[in-house]
N, C-alpha and C positions, 0 to 999 in steps of 0.2 A: 544474679550477681548483686542486685540492689539489696536483696534480703541478706546476703552474705556481708555486704558492707555495713548494713544496719547492725547485724549481729556483732561484727568486729568493733564497731563504735561503742556498743554496750559493754564490751569487755574492757575498754580502755581504763575506766576508773579503778577496776580491780587490779590491773597490771601496774597502774601508777602507784598504788599502795605498796607494791612489792618490788618495783623496779630498783635495780642497783646498777649493774654494769655490763658493757659488752663492746666488742669490736665487730661491727656488723658485716664487714666485707669478707671475713676469712672463715675457713672451715673449722668446725668443732670436732675434728676427726679423732683425735687421740683420746679414746674413751676406755682404754683397758682398765677394768675394774673387777677383779676376781675375788672369790671367797677368801677371807682373811686366813693367813697362816702365821708364821713367825719370821717374816722376812727381815733381813738386815743387809746393809750394803746398797749397791746400786747396779742397775743394768743399763748399758748404753744401747739404744734401740734406733738404728737407721730406719727411716720411715719415708716411703714414697706415697704421694697422694695426687689425685686429680679432681678438679671441680669443673662442672659444666653449668653455666648460667643461661637460662632461656627466658627472656622477657616475653610474657604473654599479653600483658596490657601495660598501660603507662605506670600503674602502681602495683603490678604483680609480677614477681619473678619466681620461676621454678629453678631449683638447684639440685644437682645430683653429685654425690661424692663417692669416690672409691679410694681406699687406702690400704696399705699393707705394712705392718710393723715387722721388719725383717728378723730381728733377734728372737722374737717370740713366735714367729710364723703365724701372725694373727691378721686375717683379712677383716674388712668391715665395709659396710655400705650405708649411705644415708640419703634421705630425700627431704628437702625443705620446700615450703611454699611461703614466700615472704609477701605480706600485704602492707603497703605503706599507708597507714591511716591518716597521717598528717605529715607535714614537712619534716618534723623532728621525731616522729614515733612510727615504728613498724612493729608488726606482730607476725610471728613465724611459728606455725605448727610444723612438726617434723617427726620423722621416724628413723630409728637407727637400729641396725643389726650388726653384731660382731661375734666372733668366736676366737677362742684361745685353746690350742691343743694342750694335752696333759703335760708334756714336757715344758711348755711355756709357763703353765700354772705352777709347776714344781720349782721352776727357776725363780719366779716372783716370790713364792711363799718360802723359799729356802728349804724345800723338802725334797728328799730323794725319791720317795714313792707315795707321796700324799694323795696325788690325783691320778686317776686312771683313765678318765674320759675327757673328751673335748668339752669345754664350757662354752655355751652359747647364750646370748642375752638379746632380748628385744626391748626397745624403749620407745614410748610415745612421749614427745616433748612439746611444750609450747612456751614461747618466750615473748617478752616485750622489750624493745630496744629503743632507747632515747639517744640521739646523736646531736651534738652541738659543737660549736667552734669557740676557742678562746685564742684570739689573734689567729695564728696559722695552725695551731694545734687542733686536731680533730679528736674529740673526746666521745667515747661511747659508754653507755650505761645499760646493762641488761639484767633482767631477772628471768630465770628459767625454772619452770616446773617440769619434773620428769616422773613418769610412771614406769617403773622398772619391772619387767616380767622375768623373774629368775627361774631357771629350769631346775629339775631334779638333777643332782650331780653326786658323784662319789668322792668322799674325802676321808682319808685315814681308814679306809675299809668300811665306812658307813655311808648309807644313802640318805642324803638330806633332801627334804621335800621341796617341790616348787612353791613359789610364793610371789606376791606382788608387793612392792614397797614404793614409797614416795621419796623423791629427792628434790632438793632445792639448790640451785646454783646461782651465785652472783659474781659478777666480773666487772672490772674496770680496765679500760684500755685507752691508749693514746697513740695517735699516728701523726706524722709531720710530713707534708708533701715537699719534695725537693725537685726542682727543675734541673734535669741533666740531659744535655744535648737534645732539647726539644721534647723530652718525655718527662713524665712525673713519676719519680720513685717515691715509695712510702715506707720508711722505717717505722716500726711499731713496737710497742711493749704492752704487756697486760699482766694482771694478776687475777686469779679466780679461786673462790672457796666453794666447797661442796658440803651440803648437810643431808645426811641420810636418816630417814625415819627409823627410830629405835637405836641409832648408833651415834648421833650427834655429828659434829664437824669431822669428816673422815678424810678429806683430801684437800691439798693445796697445789696450785699450779702457777708457775711463772713462765712467760713466753715472750720471746723477742725475735725479730727478723726483719726482712725487708721485701716489699713487693716491687718487682721490676717489670715494666711492660717490655715485651720483646717484639710483638707484632701488634697490629691494630686491635685485634680481639683476643690476644694471648698475653698472659703474664706469667712470670717465673717467681717463685717465692722460696728462698732458702730461709730456714729459721732454726732456733734452738728452744727446746722446752724442758723445764725441770718439773717433776711431779712427785709429790710425796703423798702416799696413801697409807693409812693405819693398817698394819698387819702384813704388808708386802714390801718388797724392796723399792727404793726410789727408782724412778725411770728418768733417763736423760735421753730425750729424743733429738736426733739429728735429722731434720725434715727437709725434703725437697718436693715442692709441689708445682703443678701446672694448673693455671686457671684459664678456662676457655669461656668467653662470653659471646653468645650468638648475637648478631645485630638485631636491633629492634625492628619490628614490622612497620 
């Protein structure tokens, strides 16, 4: 563990050069990002998700996510390990898997028969997050590096080869704690931009919602997200999430 901490500390200067923004407490689940088509218009996508947080040491949390985008029939799973290097800085390596069936891809790309197979993607990600307060406002800044493993897939009757590309994500977010009947509610808002290797700035995302504690270790989070991606339809997520935090040992 000491070696891991030393390794993490050595990474800090690199991340500080790249850091931009993030809201560290919430899931990064909505990651539908399919091969480009000629999308236009928008898709309203009801989405349910669950997050489990398991503290393993004072400065280390393990997080498990599962979510499902109903309109696209797209499931996904994610695993995070968050290391709090300092009071204001945390570093999180993570892994994400998601899939979108052919009819969901055709809906996004505005094609009737462009895709014939399910699209699956694996991602390895690592991010650095700085969190600080301005009066009562909780501000987060994150930079994320993503290694995307893109599969072989069929589009327009052609087989496109598998490949690996890099992605850069930066995000700014603000939350404000409100005392309501002895509990702390947290409305939040964020904006995030995505840069893909070889394609430039490909995606923008705006997100707003509120985290409401319902039990001692359970929170409910309704939210709305708008997402614009080059080449596919806009996505408007209506999201409902449950967050479970296991008690610290």
